[in-house]
C-alpha positions in Angstrom: 147.6 -83.9 38.1 151.2 -83.3 36.7 152.2 -79.8 36.8 154.1 -80.0 33.4 150.9 -80.9 32.2 148.8 -77.9 33.4 151.3 -75.0 32.9 154.2 -76.4 30.8 155.7 -73.1 30.2 155.4 -71.9 34.1 156.0 -75.3 35.9 159.3 -74.0 37.4 157.1 -71.5 39.2 155.8 -74.4 41.6 158.0 -76.3 43.9 156.4 -79.9 43.6 155.7 -81.8 40.4 152.1 -82.7 40.9 148.8 -81.0 42.1 147.1 -82.8 45.1 143.7 -83.2 45.0 142.1 -80.2 46.4 144.5 -78.0 44.1 143.3 -80.4 40.9 139.6 -79.8 41.8 139.7 -75.9 41.3 142.2 -75.9 38.2 139.5 -75.7 35.7 137.9 -72.6 37.7 141.3 -70.6 38.2 142.6 -71.3 34.9 139.5 -71.8 32.3 137.1 -69.0 33.4 137.7 -65.4 34.2 135.4 -65.5 37.3 136.1 -64.4 40.8 137.0 -67.4 42.8 136.5 -68.0 46.5 138.2 -71.1 48.2 138.0 -72.3 51.6 140.3 -75.0 52.8 142.2 -76.4 55.8 145.2 -75.1 56.7 148.3 -76.8 55.1 146.1 -78.0 52.2 148.2 -76.3 49.6 146.0 -72.9 49.2 149.5 -71.3 48.5 149.7 -73.3 44.9 145.7 -71.6 43.9 147.3 -68.1 44.3 150.2 -69.5 42.5 147.8 -70.7 39.7 145.7 -67.4 39.4 149.2 -65.3 39.0 150.2 -67.7 36.4 147.2 -67.2 34.4 147.3 -63.5 34.8 151.1 -63.5 33.7 150.4 -65.7 30.6 147.9 -62.8 29.9 150.3 -60.2 30.0 148.2 -58.7 33.3 149.5 -57.5 36.7 148.9 -59.7 39.8 148.3 -58.2 43.1 148.9 -60.6 46.2 147.7 -59.1 49.5 149.4 -60.8 52.5 148.2 -60.4 55.9 151.3 -59.6 57.5 154.7 -57.7 56.4 156.5 -60.6 57.6 154.8 -62.5 55.1 155.3 -60.2 52.1 159.1 -60.4 52.9 158.6 -64.2 52.8 156.8 -64.1 49.2 159.7 -62.0 48.2 162.2 -65.0 48.8 159.9 -67.7 47.6 159.0 -66.4 44.3 162.3 -65.9 43.2 161.0 -68.6 41.3 159.2 -66.3 38.8 162.1 -64.0 38.8 164.0 -67.1 37.4 161.2 -67.1 34.4 161.5 -63.6 33.8 158.9 -62.1 35.7 159.3 -59.2 38.3 158.0 -59.4 41.5 157.9 -56.5 44.0 157.0 -56.2 47.5 155.4 -52.7 48.1 156.8 -51.7 51.8 157.1 -47.9 53.4 156.6 -45.0 51.5 159.9 -43.7 51.5 160.9 -47.1 50.3 158.8 -47.3 47.5 160.1 -47.2 44.2 157.2 -46.1 41.9 159.0 -47.3 38.7 159.9 -50.4 40.0 155.9 -50.9 41.1 154.8 -49.6 37.8 157.0 -52.5 36.0 156.2 -55.1 38.2 154.5 -58.1 37.0 153.6 -59.4 40.7 152.9 -57.0 43.5 153.1 -58.1 46.7 151.4 -55.7 49.7 149.5 -55.9 53.4 146.0 -54.5 53.1 147.2 -51.7 55.1 149.8 -50.7 52.1 147.2 -51.6 49.5 144.5 -49.1 51.4 147.4 -46.0 51.3 148.2 -46.6 47.7 144.6 -46.8 46.8 143.7 -43.7 48.7 146.6 -42.0 46.9 146.1 -43.8 43.2 145.5 -40.4 41.5 149.1 -39.5 42.3 152.1 -40.5 40.1 153.9 -42.5 43.0 150.7 -44.6 43.2 149.1 -44.7 40.0 150.2 -48.0 39.1 147.5 -49.4 41.6 144.7 -49.1 39.0 146.6 -51.4 36.8 145.9 -54.4 38.7 144.6 -57.2 36.5 144.3 -59.7 39.3 144.0 -59.5 43.2 144.7 -62.5 45.6 143.5 -62.3 49.2 145.3 -64.4 51.2 143.7 -65.4 54.4 140.3 -63.6 53.5 138.8 -64.6 56.8 140.8 -61.5 58.2 137.5 -59.8 57.2 136.6 -60.5 60.9 139.6 -58.9 62.8 138.8 -56.1 64.9 141.7 -54.4 64.1 142.2 -54.9 60.1 139.2 -56.5 59.0 137.5 -53.3 58.2 140.6 -52.0 56.4 140.4 -55.1 54.2 137.1 -55.0 53.4 137.3 -51.4 52.1 140.3 -51.5 50.3 139.2 -54.6 48.1 136.0 -52.6 47.8 137.7 -49.6 46.5 140.1 -51.5 44.2 136.9 -53.3 42.9 135.7 -49.7 41.9 138.9 -48.3 40.6 140.0 -50.9 38.4 137.9 -54.2 38.6 140.4 -56.9 38.6 139.8 -60.4 39.0 139.5 -61.2 42.8 140.6 -64.7 44.1 140.0 -65.1 47.8 141.7 -67.7 50.0 140.5 -68.8 53.3 140.9 -71.1 56.3 138.1 -73.0 56.6 135.0 -71.0 57.4 131.1 -71.8 57.9 129.8 -68.7 55.8 131.9 -68.8 52.5 128.8 -68.1 50.7 128.5 -64.8 52.1 132.3 -64.0 51.0 131.3 -65.4 47.6 128.1 -63.3 47.3 130.2 -60.0 48.4 132.8 -60.9 45.6 130.2 -61.7 43.1 131.7 -65.2 43.0 129.4 -67.9 41.0 128.6 -71.1 42.5 130.8 -72.9 39.9 134.2 -71.2 41.4 133.1 -71.3 45.0 134.8 -74.1 46.8 134.2 -75.1 50.4 136.8 -78.3 51.2 136.3 -79.9 54.4 138.7 -81.1 56.8 138.7 -84.5 54.8 141.1 -82.4 52.4 143.6 -81.8 55.5 146.8 -83.6 54.5 147.2 -84.8 58.4 144.2 -85.7 60.3 143.8 -83.0 63.3 143.0 -84.2 66.8 142.1 -81.0 68.5 140.5 -80.6 72.2 140.9 -78.3 75.2 142.8 -78.8 78.4 141.7 -76.5 81.7 144.0 -75.9 84.7 143.4 -75.0 87.9 143.3 -71.0 88.2 145.4 -69.1 91.3 145.3 -65.9 92.7 148.9 -64.8 91.0 148.9 -64.1 87.3 152.5 -65.0 87.4 152.2 -68.6 88.8 149.0 -69.0 86.5 151.6 -68.8 83.8 153.6 -71.5 85.0 150.8 -73.5 85.9 149.7 -73.6 81.8 153.3 -73.8 81.1 153.4 -77.4 83.0 150.1 -78.2 81.5 151.7 -77.4 78.1 154.7 -79.6 78.6 152.6 -82.5 79.9 150.9 -82.5 76.5 154.2 -82.1 74.4 156.1 -84.7 76.4 154.8 -87.9 74.9 155.4 -86.4 71.2 159.1 -85.1 72.1 159.8 -88.5 73.7 158.7 -89.9 70.2 161.1 -87.4 68.4 158.2 -85.5 67.6 158.3 -81.9 67.6 155.8 -79.4 69.7 155.0 -75.7 69.2 153.9 -73.7 72.0 152.0 -70.5 71.5 152.2 -67.9 74.2 150.9 -64.0 74.7 154.3 -62.0 74.5 157.9 -61.8 73.3 159.1 -61.9 76.9 156.8 -65.0 77.6 158.6 -66.9 74.8 162.1 -66.2 76.6 161.2 -67.2 79.9 159.0 -69.7 78.9 161.9 -71.5 76.9 164.0 -70.8 80.2 161.8 -72.5 82.3 160.9 -75.4 79.9 164.6 -76.2 79.7 165.1 -76.7 83.2 161.8 -78.8 83.7 162.7 -81.2 80.5 165.9 -81.7 82.4 164.3 -82.5 85.4 161.8 -85.0 83.8 164.7 -86.7 82.1 163.6 -86.0 78.6 166.5 -86.7 76.1 166.8 -83.4 74.0 169.4 -81.1 72.5 172.2 -81.4 69.8 175.1 -80.7 72.3 177.4 -83.2 70.5 176.7 -81.8 67.0 179.9 -79.9 66.3 178.5 -78.2 63.2 175.0 -77.0 64.9 177.0 -76.0 67.7 179.3 -73.6 65.4 176.3 -72.4 63.9 174.4 -71.5 66.9 177.3 -69.6 68.2 176.6 -66.9 65.1 173.1 -66.2 66.7 173.2 -62.8 68.1 170.6 -63.3 70.8 172.8 -64.8 73.8 169.9 -66.6 75.3 168.5 -68.1 72.6 172.3 -69.3 71.8 172.2 -71.4 74.8 168.6 -72.5 74.7 168.5 -73.9 71.0 171.4 -76.4 72.1 168.8 -78.0 74.3 166.9 -78.3 71.3 164.2 -75.5 73.2 164.0 -72.5 70.9 161.8 -69.3 70.8 160.5 -67.1 68.2 159.1 -63.8 68.3 159.2 -60.3 66.3 162.2 -58.8 68.0 164.5 -61.3 67.0 166.8 -60.4 64.4 165.9 -61.6 60.9 169.2 -63.8 60.9 168.2 -65.1 64.0 164.4 -66.1 63.0 165.5 -67.5 59.7 168.1 -69.9 61.7 165.3 -70.8 64.3 163.1 -71.7 61.4 165.3 -73.5 59.5 166.6 -75.7 62.6 163.0 -76.3 63.6 162.1 -77.7 60.2 165.3 -79.8 60.5 164.1 -81.0 63.6 167.6 -79.8 65.5 164.7 -77.6 67.4 162.3 -79.8 69.0 160.3 -77.4 71.3 159.6 -73.9 69.8 157.6 -71.0 72.1 156.3 -68.4 69.6 153.9 -65.5 69.8 150.9 -65.7 67.4 152.8 -64.1 64.6 154.3 -67.3 63.7 150.4 -68.7 63.0 150.3 -66.6 60.4 153.7 -66.3 58.8 156.1 -69.2 57.7 154.9 -72.8 57.3 156.4 -74.2 60.4 154.0 -77.4 61.3 154.4 -79.3 64.5 153.2 -82.6 65.3 151.9 -81.1 68.6 150.5 -77.5 68.9 149.5 -75.8 72.2 148.2 -72.6 72.7 149.4 -71.8 76.4 147.8 -68.5 76.7 144.4 -67.4 75.5 144.4 -63.7 76.8 146.9 -61.5 75.8 148.1 -57.7 77.2 147.7 -55.5 74.3 149.3 -52.0 75.1 146.5 -50.4 73.4 143.6 -52.6 74.5 144.4 -53.9 77.7 143.8 -57.6 78.6 141.8 -59.0 75.6 140.9 -62.7 74.6 143.0 -64.0 71.6 141.2 -63.6 68.4 139.4 -67.0 67.6 140.5 -66.6 63.9 144.2 -67.1 65.8 143.1 -69.7 67.9 141.9 -71.6 64.6 145.1 -70.5 62.9 147.4 -71.8 65.3 145.7 -74.9 65.9 145.8 -75.5 62.3 150.0 -75.7 62.6 149.4 -79.2 63.8 150.3 -82.1 62.0 153.7 -82.4 59.5 152.4 -83.4 55.8 154.9 -86.2 55.1 156.3 -86.8 58.7 153.2 -87.4 60.7 149.9 -89.6 60.6 148.1 -87.2 63.1 148.5 -83.7 64.2 147.6 -83.1 68.0 146.3 -79.6 68.9 145.2 -78.2 72.3 144.0 -75.1 74.0 144.9 -74.7 77.5 142.4 -72.3 79.5 140.5 -71.5 82.6 137.5 -74.0 83.2 135.3 -71.1 82.6 136.2 -70.6 79.1 136.7 -74.4 78.5 132.9 -74.6 76.5 133.9 -71.5 74.5 136.7 -73.1 73.1 135.3 -76.4 72.5 132.2 -74.5 70.5 134.7 -73.0 68.6 136.8 -76.3 67.6 133.4 -77.7 66.9 131.6 -75.6 64.8 134.3 -73.0 63.7 133.7 -69.0 63.4 131.7 -67.3 60.9 133.1 -64.5 59.4 131.6 -61.2 60.1 132.1 -57.6 59.1 133.8 -55.3 61.3 132.9 -52.1 58.9 129.6 -51.3 61.0 132.1 -49.9 64.2 134.1 -47.8 61.7 131.2 -46.7 59.1 131.8 -43.1 60.0 135.4 -43.2 59.1 135.3 -45.3 56.3 132.5 -43.3 54.6 134.5 -40.1 55.1 137.6 -41.6 53.6 135.4 -42.6 50.5 133.9 -39.0 50.0 137.4 -37.6 50.6 138.9 -39.6 48.1 136.1 -38.5 45.4 134.8 -42.3 45.1 131.5 -40.7 46.4 130.2 -37.9 45.0 126.8 -37.7 45.7 123.7 -39.2 47.7 123.2 -42.4 45.0 127.1 -42.9 45.3 126.7 -43.8 48.8 124.5 -46.7 48.6 126.2 -47.8 45.4 129.5 -48.0 47.5 127.9 -49.9 50.5 126.5 -52.4 48.4 130.3 -53.0 47.4 130.8 -54.0 50.8 131.2 -57.4 53.0 129.1 -55.5 55.6 126.2 -55.1 52.9 126.4 -58.8 52.0 126.4 -60.2 55.3 123.5 -57.9 56.4 121.7 -59.3 53.5 122.6 -62.9 54.6 121.9 -62.3 58.5 119.6 -59.1 59.0 118.5 -60.2 62.6 122.1 -60.2 63.7 123.1 -57.0 61.7 119.6 -55.3 62.7 119.7 -54.3 59.1 116.5 -54.9 57.2 115.4 -52.0 55.7 117.0 -49.8 58.0 120.3 -50.2 56.5 119.9 -47.1 53.8 118.8 -44.9 56.9 121.8 -45.8 59.1 123.9 -44.6 56.4 122.1 -41.7 55.6 122.3 -40.7 59.5 126.1 -41.3 59.5 126.4 -39.2 56.6 124.3 -36.3 58.1 126.5 -37.1 61.2 129.7 -36.4 58.9 128.1 -33.0 57.9 127.5 -31.8 61.1 130.4 -32.6 62.3 132.3 -30.5 59.8 133.8 -33.5 57.9 131.7 -33.2 54.3 130.0 -30.5 52.7 126.1 -31.0 51.2 124.9 -29.0 48.5 121.5 -30.3 47.4 122.5 -34.1 46.3 126.1 -33.4 45.7 128.8 -33.9 48.8 132.6 -33.4 49.4 134.6 -33.4 52.1 136.0 -30.3 53.9 139.5 -29.9 54.7 138.9 -31.4 58.0 137.2 -34.5 56.2 140.5 -34.7 54.0 142.9 -34.6 56.8 141.1 -37.2 58.8 141.2 -39.6 55.8 144.7 -38.8 54.9 146.0 -39.8 58.5 143.5 -42.8 59.1 142.2 -40.9 62.2 139.3 -41.8 64.0 136.7 -38.9 63.8 136.4 -37.9 67.2 140.7 -37.6 67.2 140.5 -35.4 63.7 137.5 -33.4 65.7 139.8 -33.1 68.9 142.8 -32.1 66.9 140.9 -29.5 64.8 139.4 -28.0 68.1 142.9 -27.3 69.1 143.9 -25.8 66.1 141.1 -23.4 66.8 142.5 -22.3 69.9 145.9 -22.0 68.7 144.6 -19.6 66.3 142.6 -17.5 68.8 145.5 -17.7 70.8 147.8 -16.2 67.9 145.6 -13.5 67.4 145.2 -12.6 71.0 148.9 -12.8 71.8 148.8 -15.7 74.0 151.7 -17.9 74.2 150.4 -20.3 76.9 149.8 -23.2 74.3 152.9 -25.2 74.6 154.3 -28.9 74.3 152.3 -30.4 77.3 149.0 -29.3 75.7 149.9 -31.1 72.3 150.7 -34.4 74.2 147.4 -33.9 76.5 145.7 -33.7 73.0 147.2 -36.8 71.6 147.1 -38.9 74.8 143.3 -37.9 75.0 142.8 -39.1 71.1 140.1 -41.8 70.8 142.9 -44.4 69.7 144.1 -44.7 73.1 140.8 -45.2 74.8 141.3 -48.7 75.5 144.6 -48.2 77.2 144.8 -49.3 80.9 147.1 -48.5 83.6 148.0 -51.4 85.7 148.3 -51.2 89.4 151.8 -51.5 89.8 152.3 -48.6 86.9 150.5 -45.7 89.1 153.2 -44.4 91.2 155.3 -43.9 87.8 152.6 -42.3 86.1 152.0 -39.7 88.6 155.5 -39.3 89.2 155.6 -38.0 85.7 152.6 -36.4 85.0 151.7 -34.7 88.3 148.6 -32.8 88.0 147.6 -34.1 84.4 144.6 -32.3 82.8 141.1 -33.8 84.4 139.9 -34.8 81.1 142.4 -37.6 80.9 141.5 -41.1 82.3 143.9 -43.2 83.9 144.9 -45.0 80.9 145.3 -41.9 79.0 147.4 -40.5 81.9 149.6 -43.3 81.1 150.0 -42.1 77.6 150.8 -38.8 78.6 153.6 -40.2 81.0 155.1 -42.5 78.4 155.2 -39.4 75.9 156.7 -36.8 78.1 159.2 -39.2 79.9 160.0 -40.3 76.2 160.8 -36.7 75.2 164.1 -36.9 77.5 164.7 -40.7 77.0 163.7 -41.4 80.7 160.7 -43.6 80.5 160.3 -45.4 84.1 161.3 -49.0 84.1 157.4 -49.9 84.8 156.3 -48.3 81.8 158.6 -49.8 79.3 156.7 -52.6 78.3 154.1 -51.0 76.6 156.2 -47.6 75.9 157.4 -48.9 72.3 154.0 -49.5 70.8 152.3 -46.6 72.6 155.0 -44.4 71.5 154.8 -45.5 67.7 150.9 -44.8 67.8 151.6 -41.4 69.2 154.0 -40.5 66.6 151.8 -41.1 63.8 149.1 -39.1 65.7 151.6 -36.4 66.1 152.5 -36.6 62.8 148.7 -35.9 61.5 148.3 -32.9 64.4 151.6 -31.2 62.9 149.5 -31.4 59.8 146.1 -30.1 61.2 148.1 -26.9 63.0 150.0 -26.7 59.5 146.5 -26.0 57.7 144.0 -25.0 60.1 146.7 -22.6 62.6 149.7 -20.4 62.4 153.2 -22.0 61.2 154.7 -21.7 64.7 152.3 -24.3 66.0 153.3 -26.8 63.5 156.9 -26.1 64.1 155.9 -26.8 67.8 154.5 -30.1 67.1 157.5 -30.9 64.7 159.8 -30.4 67.6 157.5 -32.2 70.0 157.4 -35.3 67.7 161.3 -35.4 67.1 161.6 -35.3 70.9 159.6 -38.3 71.5 160.8 -40.3 68.6 164.5 -39.4 69.6 164.3 -38.7 73.3 166.4 -35.5 73.4 166.1 -32.4 75.2 164.5 -29.2 73.8 167.7 -27.4 73.2 169.3 -30.1 71.1 165.9 -31.0 69.3 166.8 -28.9 66.1 170.0 -31.4 65.6 167.5 -34.1 64.7 166.6 -31.8 61.6 170.1 -33.0 60.3 170.0 -36.0 58.0 172.0 -38.6 59.6 171.7 -37.3 63.3 169.8 -39.3 65.6 169.4 -39.6 69.3 172.8 -40.9 69.5 174.5 -38.4 67.5 172.4 -35.7 69.0 173.1 -36.5 72.8 177.3 -36.5 71.9 177.0 -33.1 69.8 174.5 -31.5 72.8 177.0 -32.7 75.4 179.7 -30.9 73.4 177.7 -27.9 73.7 176.7 -28.0 69.9 172.6 -27.5 70.0 171.6 -26.2 66.5 172.7 -26.9 63.0 174.4 -23.4 63.0 176.5 -24.6 65.6 177.8 -27.7 63.4 178.2 -25.7 60.5 180.6 -23.0 62.8 182.3 -26.0 64.5 183.1 -28.1 61.4 184.8 -31.3 61.2 187.2 -31.0 63.4 184.7 -29.7 66.4 182.6 -33.2 65.6 185.6 -35.1 65.7 186.5 -33.5 69.2 182.6 -34.3 70.3 183.2 -37.9 69.5 182.2 -38.5 65.8 184.2 -40.2 63.4 185.8 -38.2 60.7 183.9 -39.5 57.7 180.6 -39.4 59.4 181.6 -35.8 60.8 181.9 -34.4 57.1 178.7 -35.6 55.9 176.8 -34.1 59.0 178.5 -31.0 58.5 177.2 -31.0 54.9 173.7 -32.0 55.6 173.8 -29.1 58.2 174.5 -26.8 55.2 171.3 -28.1 53.4 169.3 -26.5 56.2 167.9 -23.2 55.8 169.6 -20.4 57.3 167.5 -17.0 58.0 168.7 -13.2 57.9 166.1 -10.7 58.8 167.0 -7.2 57.5 165.0 -4.5 59.1 166.3 -2.0 56.6 165.9 1.6 57.6 163.4 0.8 60.8 162.6 3.9 62.7 163.6 4.1 66.5 160.9 6.8 67.2 157.4 7.7 66.1 155.3 10.6 67.1 152.0 9.7 68.6 149.3 9.6 66.1 151.5 9.4 63.3 152.0 6.2 61.2 154.6 4.7 58.9 155.0 1.9 56.6 158.3 0.0 56.5 159.3 -3.4 54.9 161.3 -5.9 56.5 163.3 -8.7 54.3 163.4 -12.3 55.3 166.0 -14.1 53.4 167.6 -17.6 53.4 171.3 -18.2 53.0 170.8 -22.0 53.1 168.6 -24.8 52.0 165.2 -24.3 50.7 162.2 -24.7 53.3 158.3 -24.0 53.5 158.1 -21.6 56.6 155.4 -19.6 58.1 155.9 -16.0 58.9 154.8 -13.7 61.5 154.8 -10.2 62.9 153.7 -9.1 66.2 153.5 -5.7 67.9 153.7 -6.0 71.7 152.9 -9.7 71.4 149.7 -9.1 69.2 149.9 -10.5 65.9 149.7 -7.9 62.8 150.8 -10.1 59.9 151.1 -14.1 59.2 151.5 -15.5 55.9 153.3 -19.0 55.1 156.2 -18.8 52.3 158.8 -20.9 50.6 162.0 -19.1 51.4 163.7 -18.0 49.1 163.6 -14.0 50.1 160.3 -12.4 50.8 159.4 -9.1 52.3 156.8 -8.3 55.4 154.9 -5.0 55.5 155.3 -3.5 58.9 153.0 -0.7 59.9 154.4 1.5 62.8 151.5 3.4 64.1 151.8 5.8 67.3 150.0 4.6 70.0 149.1 4.9 73.5 151.9 2.6 74.7 155.4 4.5 75.6 157.2 1.7 73.6 156.5 -0.4 70.7 158.3 -4.0 70.2 157.9 -5.4 66.7 159.0 -9.1 66.4 159.5 -10.9 63.3 159.2 -14.8 63.6 160.1 -17.6 61.2 158.9 -21.0 61.9 159.4 -24.1 60.0 156.2 -26.3 60.3 158.5 -29.5 58.7 161.5 -29.1 60.4 162.2 -29.5 64.1 164.2 -26.2 64.2 163.8 -23.5 66.8 161.9 -20.4 65.1 163.9 -17.8 64.2 162.7 -14.4 66.0 164.4 -10.9 66.0 163.0 -7.8 67.4 162.9 -4.2 67.5 161.5 -1.6 69.5 160.3 2.0 68.5 159.7 4.7 71.4 156.1 6.6 71.2 156.8 10.5 71.5 
């Protein structure tokens, strides 16, 4: 069917002239009805066009469409692809990080593109002006809806779509690779039979020959990688010799590089003609690659692709693979969900991978099927060939997967408490009846109805949810008054930071310890306590410490808290060493992922302490967070509060003896230039340093002596002569807290009672700490003699 016949005004939105058979069969459901639509179809059969059809119908009606893409890389790709809509006068906006968000652009967009995680965040904050745009969505397209079955992300997608339907009830169009239980997804989304489509493999544009190949497993894991690599090359070789292309998936970024290096040598040994060293233009283009190893590799027709490459390098690799200049490409699983790079032959070399947070895990069945679906280039190949290389003990498992596919399951049950708490915190659940009403909007409920035995559901489902609610009340996340329920401050904080509830309770317990310590004048809680609290978070429960890491961990943490297991000790070692930028080599492979997750948890801990404990503890968390992020010493961490100063500049300035924003202002531009900054940067850094608070504490006419038994009330003035900031103010006498209050400086006064006591001297200290700035607390003291 010709595109111009179907959508004459929007034909230019499509990169082809005619809809294929699969697309044509869905046209009436997408364009002539208002019902929700669910489509399951083989990889490469043209599902993207179905999303674009649904979007076009929404645009014609003057509505707003939301496209949920599984990966951030895919959201960027859609922004580029859908310039076609921009050319037709419609606005496409990719919603990324909160700092980058333009509420004005989002509100005016005709097409919004988001990941499920970003949509989750937006729907949680829909009542704020910044995210109110999310309630104006008229159509939600879910790409790769089978991600519902993802251990890590499935529950987020499920509750986000359910929440969105409760907020604004958009039309939902769900697209998926082939899945046996499409009816469960249709039931969840209330899609009638007439708009539910299950297209079989006969709709695949290129038939797929998929099978399993085994290898002989040895004692050495490193050597096993090369055994699997040679097996993969055996499978790819005939296709490469026939001028076809092969895509080999491996488990890690480093493995893509190492496999490409080894494959180049092996292909030369086998005398397989490859490469384009005689192509002068290609040689010049390759010289522009920023990755040295990649620059050499692509000239031999071998490339690698992973998320750590620069965007420019990735774009070039993708283009050269499409053009056939790269015949053998090694990639991580990310590429399977990302850009459309089919190959005649696809080989999965690694079915197991090391996850920094989970240890060694089996590759997701969804990832396996997604990767294999890349085999076969429409318009080039008559057949696609796909292989799983695995140990003999796993062969039957993968053969069953290839034969029967994978039913899509809900992952909500394992996280029911956290997501129920989030809905209560959001106010979408206000009483007991709302709890079941919410549950009935979930895929978990639909799947439990379909397969009650597998979900152990039956009549017990309501009881299970009721028990979960009772646990939330018992743990202090929810308050219950008769039939009414609402979140406590603890529940709100847990929801805001997407914390597992055990972790939120752990953070609250530390806040209680801090509150008690402040009242007793106990200063023993320090940075190590905060790091140990984060390292012991439930989010890190599955981290494992390999045998070759143990010595490095022990060297860093020494006598760590007994409550931490080996994996959590490893997390603690990475965080401690990261604070000084001295992470041991043995721990670096997992350090980045662990540190990023820890920074999120430290930010959450900071807010817990800000809400539930005196301000100086939130300030301590802020300084620890900044040190973990930037790898700077404790005496220089305050420099990172200056906009434009990260680890590199902080190191230069600290080496020159400048360790605080005040030092920066006093040194001036010339002092910063002498420390190694350019004049332009120095001017900006000095200007930004002046925007930070400058605290002056005025004791007024404070007495030097007081008679025993007398008392005197005085006022101490705390003023800020710099940029405004929220602060926690505290007065202690001989280390015991007298007064504590939050304030936005400005200027404020603190009442100080001077009482003649049994002690010979009374030392009064005023402390000003900034909970959201990594600045050292400002303190000032006066001593009064008791006569």
